[in-house]
C-alpha positions, 0 to 999 in steps of 0.5 A: 500499500505504501509503495502504491502511494509513493508511485502515485506521488511520483506520477502526480509530480510529473503531471504537475511539471507537465501542467496537467490539471488536478482532474487529469491527475485524479483520473491517472492516480487511483488507489483503493484505500478500502483495506487501509480504512478497514485496518484503521477500524481494527486499530480503533477497536483494539484501542477501545478494547485495551482502554476498557481492560486498563479501566477495569484493572485500574478500578480493581487496583483502586478498590484493593488499595482502598480496602487495604487502607480502610483495614489498616485504619480500622486496625489502628483505631481498634489497637488505639482504643482497646490498649490491652494489657499486652499492649501495656506490657509491650510498651513497658518492654520497649521503654525498658529496652530503649529508655522511656523518654527516648521511646515516648518522644520517638513515638509520641506515646501518651499513656492513658489511665 
């Protein structure tokens, strides 16, 4: 197909040099573009399919990320609100190991009741 266009351009240039009219050029230079237009349709359909697949993948990824962040927030809120004896024991162990002031300053931990 590209070779046909190159050949047609050469013919059209020669006809311009010979002072032929555009109508004469149109009669001499004929190319069947139907295959090219069918190929463009295939390309458009393929792009549409890829866009749809990408959109679905993006939606799934966003939902997974949202669920993960929400789970993390709920877990942290639960741990913060419960503060079981194990959490206090863990805090005491870290304070003993790293020093209370350093640990409290580092994590800005405020012990309640």
